[in-house]
C-alpha positions in Angstrom: 0.0 0.0 0.0 1.5 3.4 -1.0 0.7 6.1 1.5 3.2 8.7 0.3 5.0 8.2 3.7 8.3 6.3 3.5 9.7 6.4 7.0 8.6 7.4 10.5 10.2 7.6 13.9 8.3 6.1 16.8 8.9 6.9 20.4 7.7 4.3 22.9 8.4 2.7 26.2 10.4 -0.4 27.4 8.4 -1.1 30.6 7.1 -4.7 30.8 4.8 -3.9 33.8 2.2 -1.7 32.1 -1.2 -2.8 31.1 -1.1 -5.1 28.1 -3.4 -2.7 26.2 -0.4 -0.4 25.6 1.8 -3.2 24.3 -1.1 -4.3 22.1 -1.5 -0.8 20.7 2.2 -0.7 19.9 2.1 -4.0 18.1 -1.0 -2.8 16.1 0.9 0.3 15.1 3.8 -1.8 14.0 1.4 -4.0 11.9 -0.1 -0.9 10.3 3.3 0.5 9.4 4.7 -2.8 8.3 1.7 -3.5 6.1 2.0 0.0 4.6 5.6 -0.5 3.6 6.7 2.3 5.9 10.2 2.0 7.4 10.1 2.4 11.2 13.0 4.0 13.1 12.8 3.6 16.9 15.0 3.2 20.0 16.0 -0.4 19.3 14.7 -2.1 22.4 13.4 -5.6 22.6 11.0 -5.4 25.5 7.8 -3.6 26.4 6.1 -1.4 23.8 9.4 -1.2 22.0 9.5 -4.9 21.5 5.8 -5.1 20.6 6.2 -2.4 18.0 9.2 -4.1 16.4 7.4 -7.5 16.4 4.4 -6.0 14.7 6.5 -4.6 11.9 8.5 -7.8 11.5 5.4 -9.9 11.5 4.3 -8.1 8.3 7.9 -8.4 6.9 8.3 -4.7 7.2 11.6 -2.8 7.7 12.5 -1.6 11.2 15.7 0.2 12.2 16.8 0.4 15.9 19.0 3.2 17.1 20.5 2.4 20.5 23.4 3.5 22.7 26.2 1.1 23.2 25.6 0.8 26.9 22.1 -0.5 26.3 23.5 -3.1 23.9 25.9 -4.2 26.7 22.9 -4.5 29.0 21.3 -6.8 26.3 18.3 -4.5 25.8 18.4 -4.5 22.0 15.9 -6.4 19.9 17.7 -9.4 18.4 15.8 -9.5 15.0 15.7 -6.0 13.6 16.2 -5.2 9.9 19.1 -2.9 11.1 20.6 -1.9 14.4 22.6 1.3 14.6 24.8 1.5 17.7 25.7 5.0 18.8 27.7 6.5 21.7 25.2 8.8 23.3 21.5 9.3 23.9 21.8 12.6 22.1 23.1 10.9 19.0 20.3 8.4 19.2 17.6 11.1 19.2 19.2 12.9 16.4 19.5 9.9 14.1 16.0 8.8 14.9 14.4 11.9 13.3 17.1 12.8 10.7 15.4 11.6 7.5 11.9 10.6 8.6 8.6 11.8 7.2 6.9 12.1 10.7 7.4 11.4 14.4 4.9 9.4 16.4 4.7 9.2 20.2 3.1 6.2 21.9 2.4 6.3 25.7 5.6 6.1 27.7 7.6 7.4 30.7 10.2 10.1 31.2 12.3 9.0 28.2 9.4 9.1 25.8 8.3 12.5 27.1 11.9 13.8 26.8 12.0 12.7 23.1 8.5 14.1 22.5 9.3 17.5 24.1 12.6 17.7 22.2 11.0 17.1 18.8 8.2 19.6 19.6 10.8 22.2 20.6 12.7 21.6 17.3 9.5 22.0 15.4 8.6 25.2 17.2 12.0 26.5 16.2 11.6 25.5 12.6 14.4 22.8 12.8 12.0 19.9 12.3 9.1 20.5 9.9 7.5 17.1 9.7 4.2 16.0 11.3 4.2 14.8 14.9 1.4 12.5 16.0 0.6 11.6 19.6 -1.3 8.3 19.9 -3.7 8.8 22.9 -4.2 5.2 23.8 -6.5 4.8 26.8 -6.5 8.7 27.1 -2.9 8.4 28.4 -1.9 11.8 27.1 -4.9 13.8 28.5 -2.8 15.5 31.2 -0.2 16.4 28.6 -2.8 17.9 26.3 -4.1 19.9 29.3 -0.6 21.1 30.0 -0.1 22.2 26.4 -3.4 24.1 26.5 -2.4 25.9 29.7 1.0 26.8 28.1 -0.9 28.5 25.4 -3.5 30.1 27.6 -0.9 31.5 29.9 1.1 32.8 26.9 4.2 30.7 27.3 3.4 29.5 23.8 1.5 31.1 20.9 -2.0 29.9 19.9 -0.4 28.7 16.6 1.7 26.2 18.6 -1.5 24.1 19.0 -0.7 23.0 15.4 2.7 21.5 16.4 1.2 18.1 16.7 -1.9 16.0 16.0 -3.6 13.5 18.2 -4.7 10.1 17.1 -7.1 8.1 19.4 -6.4 4.7 17.8 -3.5 3.3 15.8 -5.7 3.2 12.7 -5.9 7.0 12.9 -2.1 7.6 12.8 -1.5 7.6 9.0 -4.5 9.8 8.3 -3.2 12.2 11.0 0.2 12.4 9.3 -1.3 13.0 5.9 -3.7 15.7 7.3 -1.2 17.4 9.6 -1.1 21.2 9.6 1.9 22.4 7.4 4.9 23.8 9.2 7.6 26.0 7.7 10.8 27.6 8.9 9.0 30.9 9.0 7.2 29.5 12.1 10.3 30.4 14.1 9.2 34.1 13.9 6.6 33.3 16.6 8.8 30.8 18.6 9.4 33.4 21.2 6.1 34.9 22.3 
């Protein structure tokens, strides 16, 4: 299936202890992306939502690239069956490589690492340094508090009203590709209202 999207970055968690519905959603997203022929770039992990995402892509014979710091490989956290595993020295390199050539960034529910990645890519977009769609997958209403926080940032004028277009929200994994295709266009000129 040709969607016009060739590659995406997916941010997700490695926790094994969360409700299985989060792992199921990650696997479903992997299945959707693998079936669509979209290359997935993610953090390279083999457990939790990371592992489920990768397994979903591989189940459909899709291509998935992991980007992982060397210390995590040493801890045996890497998924053993990826299409490609890129080993980097630092977390910063990892984040940089994950978004370098993708058509969109997608955030699944996760913890502090996922939020750090999400906030960084949102900040880069706000500054006109990353111009691609960002989609937040709101499985089980997980991101409701985040969305409330973003609304307050705008209401309190820490961000501009136009920053509400930095990202889209998908309720289900099936809504992710339409959300990417229908995302509000973003240009480098947007940096003119980065500081409000």
